[in-house]
N, CA, C and O atoms as CSV, one atom per row, in Angstrom:
chain,resi,resn,atom,element,x,y,z
A,1,MET,N,N,-13.326,3.166,14.144
A,1,MET,CA,C,-12.932,1.890,13.595
A,1,MET,C,C,-12.358,1.018,14.714
A,1,MET,O,O,-11.623,1.499,15.576
A,2,GLU,N,N,-12.698,-0.246,14.685
A,2,GLU,CA,C,-12.267,-1.194,15.711
A,2,GLU,C,C,-10.746,-1.318,15.743
A,2,GLU,O,O,-10.099,-1.381,14.698
A,3,ARG,N,N,-10.186,-1.352,16.936
A,3,ARG,CA,C,-8.737,-1.504,17.113
A,3,ARG,C,C,-8.401,-2.978,17.296
A,3,ARG,O,O,-8.900,-3.634,18.210
A,4,ILE,N,N,-7.558,-3.480,16.423
A,4,ILE,CA,C,-7.093,-4.860,16.483
A,4,ILE,C,C,-5.570,-4.796,16.484
A,4,ILE,O,O,-4.991,-4.052,15.692
A,5,PRO,N,N,-4.911,-5.556,17.351
A,5,PRO,CA,C,-3.441,-5.543,17.343
A,5,PRO,C,C,-2.903,-5.921,15.959
A,5,PRO,O,O,-3.479,-6.766,15.273
A,6,LEU,N,N,-1.811,-5.299,15.560
A,6,LEU,CA,C,-1.240,-5.564,14.251
A,6,LEU,C,C,-0.910,-7.042,14.076
A,6,LEU,O,O,-1.063,-7.581,12.980
A,7,SER,N,N,-0.465,-7.696,15.125
A,7,SER,CA,C,-0.144,-9.130,15.028
A,7,SER,C,C,-1.383,-9.940,14.643
A,7,SER,O,O,-1.286,-10.894,13.872
A,8,GLU,N,N,-2.541,-9.565,15.176
A,8,GLU,CA,C,-3.795,-10.234,14.840
A,8,GLU,C,C,-4.210,-9.931,13.402
A,8,GLU,O,O,-4.677,-10.819,12.689
A,9,VAL,N,N,-4.041,-8.685,12.978
A,9,VAL,CA,C,-4.361,-8.304,11.600
A,9,VAL,C,C,-3.504,-9.127,10.636
A,9,VAL,O,O,-4.003,-9.631,9.630
A,10,LYS,N,N,-2.209,-9.259,10.948
A,10,LYS,CA,C,-1.307,-10.048,10.106
A,10,LYS,C,C,-1.773,-11.499,10.000
A,10,LYS,O,O,-1.784,-12.065,8.907
A,11,LYS,N,N,-2.152,-12.099,11.111
A,11,LYS,CA,C,-2.634,-13.488,11.111
A,11,LYS,C,C,-3.877,-13.635,10.244
A,11,LYS,O,O,-3.989,-14.575,9.456
A,12,ARG,N,N,-4.808,-12.700,10.396
A,12,ARG,CA,C,-6.074,-12.789,9.663
A,12,ARG,C,C,-5.913,-12.491,8.178
A,12,ARG,O,O,-6.715,-12.954,7.367
A,13,LEU,N,N,-4.889,-11.724,7.810
A,13,LEU,CA,C,-4.647,-11.426,6.399
A,13,LEU,C,C,-3.817,-12.508,5.710
A,13,LEU,O,O,-3.818,-12.589,4.481
A,14,ALA,N,N,-3.117,-13.331,6.467
A,14,ALA,CA,C,-2.220,-14.350,5.909
A,14,ALA,C,C,-2.876,-15.235,4.834
A,14,ALA,O,O,-2.239,-15.490,3.812
A,15,PRO,N,N,-4.103,-15.708,5.016
A,15,PRO,CA,C,-4.704,-16.558,3.981
A,15,PRO,C,C,-4.953,-15.843,2.647
A,15,PRO,O,O,-5.185,-16.494,1.628
A,16,PHE,N,N,-4.907,-14.533,2.653
A,16,PHE,CA,C,-5.221,-13.767,1.451
A,16,PHE,C,C,-3.968,-13.252,0.737
A,16,PHE,O,O,-4.086,-12.505,-0.233
A,17,ARG,N,N,-2.800,-13.625,1.184
A,17,ARG,CA,C,-1.551,-13.103,0.603
A,17,ARG,C,C,-1.408,-13.396,-0.887
A,17,ARG,O,O,-0.718,-12.655,-1.586
A,18,ASN,N,N,-2.030,-14.440,-1.384
A,18,ASN,CA,C,-1.912,-14.794,-2.803
A,18,ASN,C,C,-3.167,-14.454,-3.601
A,18,ASN,O,O,-3.360,-14.959,-4.708
A,19,TYR,N,N,-4.004,-13.614,-3.050
A,19,TYR,CA,C,-5.233,-13.216,-3.744
A,19,TYR,C,C,-4.858,-12.373,-4.955
A,19,TYR,O,O,-4.118,-11.398,-4.822
A,20,ASP,N,N,-5.357,-12.734,-6.134
A,20,ASP,CA,C,-4.920,-12.112,-7.384
A,20,ASP,C,C,-5.817,-11.010,-7.929
A,20,ASP,O,O,-5.351,-10.173,-8.701
A,21,ASP,N,N,-7.072,-10.989,-7.555
A,21,ASP,CA,C,-8.000,-10.014,-8.135
A,21,ASP,C,C,-7.867,-8.635,-7.505
A,21,ASP,O,O,-7.386,-8.487,-6.382
A,22,LYS,N,N,-8.306,-7.628,-8.256
A,22,LYS,CA,C,-8.367,-6.264,-7.722
A,22,LYS,C,C,-9.525,-6.199,-6.737
A,22,LYS,O,O,-10.545,-6.864,-6.919
A,23,ILE,N,N,-9.358,-5.395,-5.695
A,23,ILE,CA,C,-10.376,-5.272,-4.652
A,23,ILE,C,C,-10.638,-3.801,-4.375
A,23,ILE,O,O,-9.708,-3.015,-4.191
A,24,LYS,N,N,-11.902,-3.442,-4.349
A,24,LYS,CA,C,-12.280,-2.079,-3.985
A,24,LYS,C,C,-12.533,-2.070,-2.480
A,24,LYS,O,O,-13.447,-2.738,-1.996
A,25,ILE,N,N,-11.716,-1.305,-1.738
A,25,ILE,CA,C,-11.859,-1.299,-0.276
A,25,ILE,C,C,-12.660,-0.107,0.220
A,25,ILE,O,O,-13.052,-0.053,1.385
A,26,SER,N,N,-12.901,0.845,-0.670
A,26,SER,CA,C,-13.758,1.987,-0.365
A,26,SER,C,C,-14.144,2.606,-1.704
A,26,SER,O,O,-13.572,2.250,-2.734
A,27,PRO,N,N,-15.102,3.524,-1.704
A,27,PRO,CA,C,-15.500,4.119,-2.993
A,27,PRO,C,C,-14.332,4.757,-3.752
A,27,PRO,O,O,-14.344,4.815,-4.981
A,28,GLU,N,N,-13.339,5.227,-3.027
A,28,GLU,CA,C,-12.234,5.911,-3.690
A,28,GLU,C,C,-10.924,5.125,-3.702
A,28,GLU,O,O,-9.917,5.642,-4.186
A,29,ALA,N,N,-10.903,3.918,-3.196
A,29,ALA,CA,C,-9.649,3.163,-3.098
A,29,ALA,C,C,-9.797,1.741,-3.614
A,29,ALA,O,O,-10.699,1.003,-3.217
A,30,LYS,N,N,-8.886,1.378,-4.509
A,30,LYS,CA,C,-8.857,0.026,-5.062
A,30,LYS,C,C,-7.457,-0.549,-4.841
A,30,LYS,O,O,-6.455,0.140,-5.031
A,31,VAL,N,N,-7.403,-1.808,-4.442
A,31,VAL,CA,C,-6.134,-2.507,-4.251
A,31,VAL,C,C,-5.904,-3.372,-5.486
A,31,VAL,O,O,-6.735,-4.212,-5.832
A,32,VAL,N,N,-4.778,-3.159,-6.137
A,32,VAL,CA,C,-4.462,-3.905,-7.353
A,32,VAL,C,C,-3.653,-5.163,-7.021
A,32,VAL,O,O,-3.810,-6.192,-7.679
A,33,ASN,N,N,-2.797,-5.085,-6.014
A,33,ASN,CA,C,-1.953,-6.204,-5.635
A,33,ASN,C,C,-2.066,-6.402,-4.120
A,33,ASN,O,O,-1.383,-5.731,-3.346
A,34,VAL,N,N,-2.919,-7.313,-3.715
A,34,VAL,CA,C,-3.195,-7.544,-2.293
A,34,VAL,C,C,-1.930,-7.949,-1.541
A,34,VAL,O,O,-1.650,-7.419,-0.466
A,35,SER,N,N,-1.178,-8.873,-2.094
A,35,SER,CA,C,0.037,-9.349,-1.435
A,35,SER,C,C,1.018,-8.216,-1.189
A,35,SER,O,O,1.572,-8.088,-0.097
A,36,GLN,N,N,1.228,-7.402,-2.199
A,36,GLN,CA,C,2.164,-6.281,-2.062
A,36,GLN,C,C,1.663,-5.258,-1.050
A,36,GLN,O,O,2.453,-4.708,-0.284
A,37,MET,N,N,0.366,-5.001,-1.042
A,37,MET,CA,C,-0.184,-4.038,-0.082
A,37,MET,C,C,0.005,-4.537,1.345
A,37,MET,O,O,0.434,-3.787,2.222
A,38,ILE,N,N,-0.317,-5.801,1.571
A,38,ILE,CA,C,-0.174,-6.365,2.920
A,38,ILE,C,C,1.287,-6.265,3.367
A,38,ILE,O,O,1.581,-5.789,4.464
A,39,GLU,N,N,2.185,-6.715,2.509
A,39,GLU,CA,C,3.611,-6.722,2.862
A,39,GLU,C,C,4.142,-5.312,3.136
A,39,GLU,O,O,4.822,-5.088,4.137
A,40,SER,N,N,3.836,-4.374,2.257
A,40,SER,CA,C,4.384,-3.025,2.423
A,40,SER,C,C,3.772,-2.305,3.621
A,40,SER,O,O,4.486,-1.650,4.380
A,41,HIS,N,N,2.462,-2.422,3.794
A,41,HIS,CA,C,1.813,-1.723,4.905
A,41,HIS,C,C,2.255,-2.277,6.250
A,41,HIS,O,O,2.504,-1.517,7.186
A,42,VAL,N,N,2.353,-3.604,6.353
A,42,VAL,CA,C,2.798,-4.223,7.606
A,42,VAL,C,C,4.236,-3.805,7.905
A,42,VAL,O,O,4.563,-3.473,9.044
A,43,SER,N,N,5.083,-3.820,6.900
A,43,SER,CA,C,6.480,-3.426,7.077
A,43,SER,C,C,6.598,-1.980,7.562
A,43,SER,O,O,7.368,-1.686,8.476
A,44,ILE,N,N,5.837,-1.093,6.950
A,44,ILE,CA,C,5.851,0.320,7.344
A,44,ILE,C,C,5.365,0.481,8.777
A,44,ILE,O,O,5.957,1.231,9.553
A,45,LEU,N,N,4.293,-0.217,9.130
A,45,LEU,CA,C,3.744,-0.102,10.482
A,45,LEU,C,C,4.700,-0.662,11.533
A,45,LEU,O,O,4.839,-0.085,12.612
A,46,GLU,N,N,5.350,-1.766,11.233
A,46,GLU,CA,C,6.299,-2.341,12.193
A,46,GLU,C,C,7.516,-1.430,12.377
A,46,GLU,O,O,8.063,-1.332,13.475
A,47,ALA,N,N,7.930,-0.775,11.312
A,47,ALA,CA,C,9.087,0.115,11.393
A,47,ALA,C,C,8.759,1.427,12.105
A,47,ALA,O,O,9.655,2.133,12.567
A,48,ASN,N,N,7.471,1.743,12.187
A,48,ASN,CA,C,7.054,3.014,12.782
A,48,ASN,C,C,6.037,2.808,13.895
A,48,ASN,O,O,5.090,3.583,14.029
A,49,SER,N,N,6.228,1.783,14.678
A,49,SER,CA,C,5.315,1.437,15.757
A,49,SER,C,C,5.080,2.615,16.703
A,49,SER,O,O,6.023,3.233,17.196
A,50,GLY,N,N,3.819,2.907,16.941
A,50,GLY,CA,C,3.461,3.977,17.863
A,50,GLY,C,C,3.412,5.357,17.248
A,50,GLY,O,O,2.988,6.305,17.909
A,51,ASN,N,N,3.832,5.499,16.001
A,51,ASN,CA,C,3.833,6.795,15.324
A,51,ASN,C,C,2.485,7.001,14.637
A,51,ASN,O,O,2.176,6.328,13.653
A,52,LYS,N,N,1.696,7.919,15.149
A,52,LYS,CA,C,0.340,8.140,14.647
A,52,LYS,C,C,0.296,8.677,13.220
A,52,LYS,O,O,-0.752,8.641,12.574
A,53,THR,N,N,1.420,9.171,12.731
A,53,THR,CA,C,1.488,9.643,11.347
A,53,THR,C,C,1.161,8.511,10.379
A,53,THR,O,O,0.657,8.755,9.283
A,54,TYR,N,N,1.445,7.276,10.779
A,54,TYR,CA,C,1.261,6.117,9.919
A,54,TYR,C,C,-0.069,5.404,10.152
A,54,TYR,O,O,-0.273,4.301,9.645
A,55,LEU,N,N,-0.958,6.009,10.900
A,55,LEU,CA,C,-2.271,5.423,11.170
A,55,LEU,C,C,-3.062,5.112,9.894
A,55,LEU,O,O,-3.759,4.098,9.870
A,56,PRO,N,N,-2.995,5.922,8.837
A,56,PRO,CA,C,-3.725,5.578,7.606
A,56,PRO,C,C,-3.332,4.214,7.017
A,56,PRO,O,O,-4.164,3.546,6.404
A,57,TYR,N,N,-2.081,3.800,7.197
A,57,TYR,CA,C,-1.664,2.471,6.721
A,57,TYR,C,C,-2.420,1.383,7.484
A,57,TYR,O,O,-2.893,0.414,6.890
A,58,TYR,N,N,-2.526,1.547,8.774
A,58,TYR,CA,C,-3.270,0.602,9.615
A,58,TYR,C,C,-4.742,0.579,9.217
A,58,TYR,O,O,-5.339,-0.489,9.088
A,59,GLU,N,N,-5.317,1.748,9.024
A,59,GLU,CA,C,-6.736,1.838,8.668
A,59,GLU,C,C,-7.021,1.184,7.322
A,59,GLU,O,O,-8.053,0.534,7.156
A,60,ARG,N,N,-6.116,1.351,6.358
A,60,ARG,CA,C,-6.305,0.694,5.055
A,60,ARG,C,C,-6.210,-0.822,5.190
A,60,ARG,O,O,-6.957,-1.545,4.531
A,61,LEU,N,N,-5.303,-1.313,6.035
A,61,LEU,CA,C,-5.220,-2.761,6.256
A,61,LEU,C,C,-6.519,-3.286,6.864
A,61,LEU,O,O,-6.992,-4.361,6.493
A,62,LEU,N,N,-7.095,-2.528,7.797
A,62,LEU,CA,C,-8.363,-2.953,8.395
A,62,LEU,C,C,-9.493,-2.954,7.367
A,62,LEU,O,O,-10.336,-3.851,7.374
A,63,MET,N,N,-9.515,-1.953,6.484
A,63,MET,CA,C,-10.535,-1.929,5.429
A,63,MET,C,C,-10.368,-3.138,4.510
A,63,MET,O,O,-11.353,-3.777,4.140
A,64,LEU,N,N,-9.135,-3.451,4.144
A,64,LEU,CA,C,-8.866,-4.609,3.302
A,64,LEU,C,C,-9.311,-5.890,3.994
A,64,LEU,O,O,-9.962,-6.738,3.384
A,65,LEU,N,N,-8.960,-6.025,5.257
A,65,LEU,CA,C,-9.347,-7.205,6.036
A,65,LEU,C,C,-10.862,-7.360,6.079
A,65,LEU,O,O,-11.381,-8.459,5.883
A,66,LYS,N,N,-11.562,-6.280,6.329
A,66,LYS,CA,C,-13.027,-6.316,6.404
A,66,LYS,C,C,-13.631,-6.795,5.088
A,66,LYS,O,O,-14.530,-7.636,5.083
A,67,VAL,N,N,-13.141,-6.266,3.983
A,67,VAL,CA,C,-13.666,-6.656,2.673
A,67,VAL,C,C,-13.355,-8.120,2.381
A,67,VAL,O,O,-14.233,-8.860,1.937
A,68,LEU,N,N,-12.122,-8.543,2.625
A,68,LEU,CA,C,-11.739,-9.913,2.347
A,68,LEU,C,C,-12.508,-10.914,3.201
A,68,LEU,O,O,-12.969,-11.938,2.697
A,69,GLU,N,N,-12.648,-10.621,4.489
A,69,GLU,CA,C,-13.351,-11.548,5.377
A,69,GLU,C,C,-14.855,-11.565,5.141
A,69,GLU,O,O,-15.515,-12.571,5.403
A,70,SER,N,N,-15.387,-10.482,4.660
A,70,SER,CA,C,-16.844,-10.428,4.439
A,70,SER,C,C,-17.241,-11.048,3.115
A,70,SER,O,O,-18.409,-11.374,2.901
A,71,GLY,N,N,-16.266,-11.215,2.218
A,71,GLY,CA,C,-16.578,-11.771,0.903
A,71,GLY,C,C,-17.137,-10.742,-0.056
A,71,GLY,O,O,-17.608,-11.109,-1.132
A,72,LEU,N,N,-17.104,-9.464,0.295
A,72,LEU,CA,C,-17.625,-8.389,-0.565
A,72,LEU,C,C,-16.550,-7.946,-1.535
A,72,LEU,O,O,-16.093,-6.804,-1.488
A,73,LEU,N,N,-16.152,-8.836,-2.402
A,73,LEU,CA,C,-15.066,-8.557,-3.327
A,73,LEU,C,C,-15.608,-8.007,-4.629
A,73,LEU,O,O,-16.649,-8.448,-5.117
A,74,SER,N,N,-14.879,-7.017,-5.202
A,74,SER,CA,C,-15.309,-6.455,-6.481
A,74,SER,C,C,-14.211,-6.544,-7.501
A,74,SER,O,O,-14.392,-6.118,-8.641
């Protein structure tokens, strides 16, 4: 998966903070509250910078970003 600095991910996700619909980001994962997911995942990643244990939070943010930017919303 492409590595993008968290600051860039935050900038690119900013326009979607008020998105209200549910989004399927993978066959097994659905986001019910986009704003809450962005806020909580970014907060966790900033508090644990450099800790690879929290890499899944980063990866989920990238999956969300990819879906939102591509327009493949479900």
